[in-house]
N, CA, C and O atoms as a GROMACS GRO file, in nm:
protein
  336
    1UNK      N    1  -1.130   0.371  -0.666
    1UNK     CA    2  -1.124   0.465  -0.777
    1UNK      C    3  -1.015   0.570  -0.759
    1UNK      O    4  -0.976   0.636  -0.856
    2UNK      N    5  -0.966   0.587  -0.638
    2UNK     CA    6  -0.858   0.682  -0.613
    2UNK      C    7  -0.726   0.612  -0.583
    2UNK      O    8  -0.635   0.671  -0.525
    3UNK      N    9  -0.716   0.488  -0.622
    3UNK     CA   10  -0.598   0.408  -0.593
    3UNK      C   11  -0.471   0.472  -0.648
    3UNK      O   12  -0.370   0.479  -0.577
    4UNK      N   13  -0.475   0.517  -0.772
    4UNK     CA   14  -0.356   0.576  -0.833
    4UNK      C   15  -0.313   0.702  -0.758
    4UNK      O   16  -0.195   0.720  -0.728
    5UNK      N   17  -0.409   0.787  -0.728
    5UNK     CA   18  -0.379   0.911  -0.657
    5UNK      C   19  -0.322   0.882  -0.518
    5UNK      O   20  -0.229   0.949  -0.472
    6UNK      N   21  -0.378   0.781  -0.452
    6UNK     CA   22  -0.330   0.740  -0.320
    6UNK      C   23  -0.185   0.692  -0.328
    6UNK      O   24  -0.103   0.727  -0.243
    7UNK      N   25  -0.155   0.612  -0.429
    7UNK     CA   26  -0.020   0.558  -0.444
    7UNK      C   27   0.081   0.669  -0.472
    7UNK      O   28   0.190   0.670  -0.415
    8UNK      N   29   0.046   0.763  -0.559
    8UNK     CA   30   0.136   0.875  -0.589
    8UNK      C   31   0.160   0.958  -0.463
    8UNK      O   32   0.275   0.991  -0.432
    9UNK      N   33   0.052   0.991  -0.392
    9UNK     CA   34   0.065   1.072  -0.270
    9UNK      C   35   0.146   0.998  -0.164
    9UNK      O   36   0.226   1.060  -0.093
   10UNK      N   37   0.127   0.869  -0.152
   10UNK     CA   38   0.204   0.790  -0.053
   10UNK      C   39   0.352   0.792  -0.087
   10UNK      O   40   0.435   0.810   0.002
   11UNK      N   41   0.386   0.773  -0.213
   11UNK     CA   42   0.526   0.777  -0.255
   11UNK      C   43   0.588   0.912  -0.228
   11UNK      O   44   0.702   0.920  -0.181
   12UNK      N   45   0.516   1.018  -0.256
   12UNK     CA   46   0.567   1.154  -0.230
   12UNK      C   47   0.582   1.180  -0.081
   12UNK      O   48   0.678   1.245  -0.039
   13UNK      N   49   0.488   1.132  -0.002
   13UNK     CA   50   0.497   1.150   0.144
   13UNK      C   51   0.619   1.078   0.200
   13UNK      O   52   0.692   1.134   0.282
   14UNK      N   53   0.641   0.955   0.158
   14UNK     CA   54   0.757   0.880   0.204
   14UNK      C   55   0.885   0.954   0.163
   14UNK      O   56   0.980   0.963   0.240
   15UNK      N   57   0.887   1.007   0.042
   15UNK     CA   58   1.004   1.083  -0.004
   15UNK      C   59   1.030   1.203   0.085
   15UNK      O   60   1.144   1.230   0.121
   16UNK      N   61   0.925   1.276   0.120
   16UNK     CA   62   0.939   1.395   0.204
   16UNK      C   63   0.991   1.358   0.344
   16UNK      O   64   1.066   1.434   0.404
   17UNK      N   65   0.951   1.243   0.394
   17UNK     CA   66   0.995   1.198   0.527
   17UNK      C   67   1.136   1.139   0.522
   17UNK      O   68   1.210   1.150   0.620
   18UNK      N   69   1.173   1.078   0.411
   18UNK     CA   70   1.302   1.012   0.394
   18UNK      C   71   1.338   0.924   0.514
   18UNK      O   72   1.440   0.946   0.579
   19UNK      N   73   1.252   0.826   0.544
   19UNK     CA   74   1.273   0.742   0.663
   19UNK      C   75   1.383   0.638   0.643
   19UNK      O   76   1.432   0.617   0.532
   20UNK      N   77   1.420   0.574   0.752
   20UNK     CA   78   1.517   0.463   0.747
   20UNK      C   79   1.448   0.332   0.709
   20UNK      O   80   1.513   0.240   0.658
   21UNK      N   81   1.318   0.323   0.732
   21UNK     CA   82   1.246   0.198   0.710
   21UNK      C   83   1.107   0.229   0.654
   21UNK      O   84   1.037   0.316   0.704
   22UNK      N   85   1.068   0.157   0.549
   22UNK     CA   86   0.936   0.172   0.488
   22UNK      C   87   0.876   0.033   0.473
   22UNK      O   88   0.943  -0.060   0.428
   23UNK      N   89   0.751   0.019   0.511
   23UNK     CA   90   0.682  -0.108   0.497
   23UNK      C   91   0.543  -0.085   0.437
   23UNK      O   92   0.475   0.011   0.472
   24UNK      N   93   0.504  -0.173   0.348
   24UNK     CA   94   0.371  -0.165   0.288
   24UNK      C   95   0.294  -0.292   0.324
   24UNK      O   96   0.344  -0.403   0.306
   25UNK      N   97   0.173  -0.275   0.372
   25UNK     CA   98   0.087  -0.387   0.408
   25UNK      C   99  -0.043  -0.377   0.328
   25UNK      O  100  -0.082  -0.268   0.287
   26UNK      N  101  -0.107  -0.488   0.307
   26UNK     CA  102  -0.237  -0.492   0.241
   26UNK      C  103  -0.346  -0.494   0.346
   26UNK      O  104  -0.339  -0.569   0.442
   27UNK      N  105  -0.447  -0.410   0.326
   27UNK     CA  106  -0.561  -0.405   0.418
   27UNK      C  107  -0.639  -0.536   0.409
   27UNK      O  108  -0.678  -0.579   0.301
   28UNK      N  109  -0.661  -0.598   0.523
   28UNK     CA  110  -0.743  -0.719   0.532
   28UNK      C  111  -0.856  -0.688   0.629
   28UNK      O  112  -0.837  -0.691   0.751
   29UNK      N  113  -0.976  -0.660   0.576
   29UNK     CA  114  -1.089  -0.627   0.664
   29UNK      C  115  -1.128  -0.748   0.751
   29UNK      O  116  -1.146  -0.859   0.700
   30UNK      N  117  -1.139  -0.724   0.879
   30UNK     CA  118  -1.172  -0.830   0.975
   30UNK      C  119  -1.322  -0.827   1.002
   30UNK      O  120  -1.377  -0.722   1.035
   31UNK      N  121  -1.390  -0.942   0.989
   31UNK     CA  122  -1.534  -0.944   1.017
   31UNK      C  123  -1.565  -0.887   1.155
   31UNK      O  124  -1.492  -0.909   1.252
   32UNK      N  125  -1.675  -0.811   1.160
   32UNK     CA  126  -1.718  -0.751   1.285
   32UNK      C  127  -1.661  -0.611   1.307
   32UNK      O  128  -1.690  -0.548   1.408
   33UNK      N  129  -1.579  -0.563   1.214
   33UNK     CA  130  -1.523  -0.428   1.226
   33UNK      C  131  -1.594  -0.333   1.130
   33UNK      O  132  -1.650  -0.377   1.030
   34UNK      N  133  -1.593  -0.204   1.161
   34UNK     CA  134  -1.660  -0.108   1.072
   34UNK      C  135  -1.608  -0.110   0.929
   34UNK      O  136  -1.686  -0.097   0.835
   35UNK      N  137  -1.479  -0.127   0.910
   35UNK     CA  138  -1.426  -0.126   0.773
   35UNK      C  139  -1.472  -0.251   0.696
   35UNK      O  140  -1.494  -0.244   0.575
   36UNK      N  141  -1.487  -0.362   0.765
   36UNK     CA  142  -1.540  -0.483   0.700
   36UNK      C  143  -1.684  -0.458   0.656
   36UNK      O  144  -1.724  -0.498   0.546
   37UNK      N  145  -1.761  -0.391   0.741
   37UNK     CA  146  -1.899  -0.357   0.705
   37UNK      C  147  -1.903  -0.267   0.582
   37UNK      O  148  -1.990  -0.283   0.497
   38UNK      N  149  -1.808  -0.174   0.572
   38UNK     CA  150  -1.801  -0.084   0.455
   38UNK      C  151  -1.775  -0.165   0.327
   38UNK      O  152  -1.836  -0.139   0.224
   39UNK      N  153  -1.687  -0.263   0.335
   39UNK     CA  154  -1.656  -0.347   0.220
   39UNK      C  155  -1.776  -0.433   0.185
   39UNK      O  156  -1.814  -0.443   0.068
   40UNK      N  157  -1.837  -0.496   0.285
   40UNK     CA  158  -1.952  -0.584   0.262
   40UNK      C  159  -2.069  -0.509   0.199
   40UNK      O  160  -2.140  -0.565   0.116
   41UNK      N  161  -2.088  -0.384   0.238
   41UNK     CA  162  -2.200  -0.306   0.185
   41UNK      C  163  -2.172  -0.248   0.047
   41UNK      O  164  -2.263  -0.199  -0.021
   42UNK      N  165  -2.046  -0.252   0.005
   42UNK     CA  166  -2.010  -0.195  -0.124
   42UNK      C  167  -1.974  -0.048  -0.117
   42UNK      O  168  -1.942   0.013  -0.220
   43UNK      N  169  -1.978   0.011   0.002
   43UNK     CA  170  -1.941   0.153   0.016
   43UNK      C  171  -1.790   0.172   0.001
   43UNK      O  172  -1.744   0.279  -0.038
   44UNK      N  173  -1.712   0.068   0.031
   44UNK     CA  174  -1.567   0.070   0.011
   44UNK      C  175  -1.532  -0.046  -0.081
   44UNK      O  176  -1.562  -0.161  -0.051
   45UNK      N  177  -1.469  -0.015  -0.192
   45UNK     CA  178  -1.428  -0.118  -0.288
   45UNK      C  179  -1.276  -0.125  -0.287
   45UNK      O  180  -1.208  -0.028  -0.321
   46UNK      N  181  -1.226  -0.239  -0.248
   46UNK     CA  182  -1.081  -0.259  -0.244
   46UNK      C  183  -1.029  -0.300  -0.381
   46UNK      O  184  -1.101  -0.364  -0.457
   47UNK      N  185  -0.906  -0.264  -0.413
   47UNK     CA  186  -0.848  -0.304  -0.541
   47UNK      C  187  -0.835  -0.457  -0.550
   47UNK      O  188  -0.823  -0.526  -0.449
   48UNK      N  189  -0.837  -0.505  -0.673
   48UNK     CA  190  -0.813  -0.647  -0.699
   48UNK      C  191  -0.666  -0.677  -0.668
   48UNK      O  192  -0.588  -0.584  -0.648
   49UNK      N  193  -0.628  -0.805  -0.662
   49UNK     CA  194  -0.486  -0.836  -0.641
   49UNK      C  195  -0.395  -0.766  -0.743
   49UNK      O  196  -0.290  -0.714  -0.706
   50UNK      N  197  -0.434  -0.766  -0.868
   50UNK     CA  198  -0.354  -0.697  -0.971
   50UNK      C  199  -0.352  -0.547  -0.945
   50UNK      O  200  -0.249  -0.482  -0.963
   51UNK      N  201  -0.465  -0.493  -0.903
   51UNK     CA  202  -0.473  -0.350  -0.871
   51UNK      C  203  -0.384  -0.314  -0.753
   51UNK      O  204  -0.322  -0.207  -0.752
   52UNK      N  205  -0.376  -0.402  -0.655
   52UNK     CA  206  -0.289  -0.377  -0.540
   52UNK      C  207  -0.142  -0.377  -0.582
   52UNK      O  208  -0.064  -0.296  -0.533
   53UNK      N  209  -0.105  -0.467  -0.672
   53UNK     CA  210   0.033  -0.469  -0.723
   53UNK      C  211   0.063  -0.343  -0.802
   53UNK      O  212   0.172  -0.287  -0.792
   54UNK      N  213  -0.034  -0.299  -0.882
   54UNK     CA  214  -0.017  -0.175  -0.958
   54UNK      C  215   0.000  -0.056  -0.864
   54UNK      O  216   0.083   0.032  -0.888
   55UNK      N  217  -0.081  -0.054  -0.756
   55UNK     CA  218  -0.072   0.053  -0.658
   55UNK      C  219   0.066   0.054  -0.591
   55UNK      O  220   0.125   0.160  -0.572
   56UNK      N  221   0.116  -0.062  -0.555
   56UNK     CA  222   0.248  -0.072  -0.493
   56UNK      C  223   0.357  -0.025  -0.590
   56UNK      O  224   0.447   0.048  -0.550
   57UNK      N  225   0.349  -0.066  -0.715
   57UNK     CA  226   0.447  -0.024  -0.815
   57UNK      C  227   0.444   0.128  -0.832
   57UNK      O  228   0.549   0.192  -0.842
   58UNK      N  229   0.326   0.185  -0.835
   58UNK     CA  230   0.313   0.331  -0.849
   58UNK      C  231   0.374   0.401  -0.729
   58UNK      O  232   0.444   0.501  -0.744
   59UNK      N  233   0.348   0.351  -0.609
   59UNK     CA  234   0.405   0.412  -0.489
   59UNK      C  235   0.558   0.408  -0.496
   59UNK      O  236   0.624   0.508  -0.466
   60UNK      N  237   0.615   0.294  -0.536
   60UNK     CA  238   0.760   0.281  -0.545
   60UNK      C  239   0.817   0.375  -0.651
   60UNK      O  240   0.924   0.432  -0.633
   61UNK      N  241   0.747   0.391  -0.762
   61UNK     CA  242   0.792   0.481  -0.868
   61UNK      C  243   0.801   0.625  -0.820
   61UNK      O  244   0.883   0.702  -0.869
   62UNK      N  245   0.717   0.662  -0.724
   62UNK     CA  246   0.712   0.799  -0.675
   62UNK      C  247   0.789   0.819  -0.545
   62UNK      O  248   0.782   0.925  -0.483
   63UNK      N  249   0.863   0.717  -0.504
   63UNK     CA  250   0.947   0.728  -0.384
   63UNK      C  251   1.090   0.763  -0.424
   63UNK      O  252   1.145   0.705  -0.518
   64UNK      N  253   1.147   0.858  -0.353
   64UNK     CA  254   1.287   0.894  -0.373
   64UNK      C  255   1.348   0.911  -0.234
   64UNK      O  256   1.339   1.018  -0.174
   65UNK      N  257   1.408   0.804  -0.185
   65UNK     CA  258   1.465   0.805  -0.049
   65UNK      C  259   1.615   0.780  -0.059
   65UNK      O  260   1.664   0.725  -0.158
   66UNK      N  261   1.686   0.820   0.044
   66UNK     CA  262   1.832   0.811   0.038
   66UNK      C  263   1.888   0.688   0.107
   66UNK      O  264   1.997   0.643   0.072
   67UNK      N  265   1.817   0.632   0.205
   67UNK     CA  266   1.878   0.525   0.284
   67UNK      C  267   1.776   0.423   0.336
   67UNK      O  268   1.807   0.348   0.428
   68UNK      N  269   1.660   0.419   0.282
   68UNK     CA  270   1.553   0.337   0.339
   68UNK      C  271   1.567   0.189   0.307
   68UNK      O  272   1.612   0.149   0.200
   69UNK      N  273   1.527   0.110   0.403
   69UNK     CA  274   1.505  -0.033   0.384
   69UNK      C  275   1.356  -0.046   0.355
   69UNK      O  276   1.273   0.005   0.430
   70UNK      N  277   1.321  -0.114   0.247
   70UNK     CA  278   1.180  -0.131   0.210
   70UNK      C  279   1.142  -0.277   0.226
   70UNK      O  280   1.215  -0.367   0.184
   71UNK      N  281   1.026  -0.299   0.287
   71UNK     CA  282   0.972  -0.434   0.301
   71UNK      C  283   0.823  -0.433   0.271
   71UNK      O  284   0.748  -0.346   0.315
   72UNK      N  285   0.783  -0.532   0.196
   72UNK     CA  286   0.642  -0.558   0.168
   72UNK      C  287   0.626  -0.709   0.169
   72UNK      O  288   0.580  -0.768   0.072
   73UNK      N  289   0.665  -0.769   0.279
   73UNK     CA  290   0.673  -0.914   0.286
   73UNK      C  291   0.582  -0.975   0.394
   73UNK      O  292   0.607  -1.086   0.442
   74UNK      N  293   0.479  -0.902   0.430
   74UNK     CA  294   0.380  -0.954   0.526
   74UNK      C  295   0.293  -1.058   0.456
   74UNK      O  296   0.281  -1.057   0.334
   75UNK      N  297   0.233  -1.146   0.532
   75UNK     CA  298   0.145  -1.250   0.475
   75UNK      C  299   0.028  -1.190   0.398
   75UNK      O  300  -0.030  -1.257   0.313
   76UNK      N  301  -0.009  -1.065   0.428
   76UNK     CA  302  -0.121  -1.001   0.359
   76UNK      C  303  -0.083  -0.956   0.218
   76UNK      O  304  -0.172  -0.927   0.138
   77UNK      N  305   0.044  -0.949   0.186
   77UNK     CA  306   0.088  -0.902   0.055
   77UNK      C  307   0.094  -1.016  -0.045
   77UNK      O  308   0.141  -1.125  -0.014
   78UNK      N  309   0.044  -0.991  -0.166
   78UNK     CA  310   0.042  -1.094  -0.271
   78UNK      C  311   0.183  -1.126  -0.320
   78UNK      O  312   0.211  -1.240  -0.359
   79UNK      N  313   0.271  -1.026  -0.319
   79UNK     CA  314   0.406  -1.044  -0.369
   79UNK      C  315   0.504  -0.994  -0.263
   79UNK      O  316   0.510  -0.873  -0.240
   80UNK      N  317   0.580  -1.081  -0.200
   80UNK     CA  318   0.676  -1.035  -0.101
   80UNK      C  319   0.792  -0.962  -0.169
   80UNK      O  320   0.855  -1.014  -0.261
   81UNK      N  321   0.818  -0.840  -0.122
   81UNK     CA  322   0.926  -0.759  -0.177
   81UNK      C  323   1.013  -0.707  -0.065
   81UNK      O  324   0.968  -0.689   0.048
   82UNK      N  325   1.137  -0.682  -0.096
   82UNK     CA  326   1.228  -0.618  -0.003
   82UNK      C  327   1.344  -0.560  -0.078
   82UNK      O  328   1.385  -0.611  -0.182
   83UNK      N  329   1.397  -0.452  -0.025
   83UNK     CA  330   1.513  -0.390  -0.090
   83UNK      C  331   1.560  -0.269  -0.014
   83UNK      O  332   1.501  -0.230   0.087
   84UNK      N  333   1.666  -0.211  -0.064
   84UNK     CA  334   1.722  -0.090  -0.006
   84UNK      C  335   1.717   0.020  -0.111
   84UNK      O  336   1.758   0.133  -0.085
   0.00000   0.00000   0.00000
């Protein structure tokens, strides 16, 4: 429910840091871990694949960096992206 706010804040944080490299990964809860238990119990609801893409687009819209290499091409990501 706070996905949009998280994406905006993440984009602004990256802008403030102005790093050389930015990477975005998708959370994959591993069975037997506390975060997996949170998801299984319904206490943590992860965005749908479309919601994750929307969150990534929002983060990119709110990023203003001068020299960063961006990658979102891990196997956990639904859409591999990369750019400068």
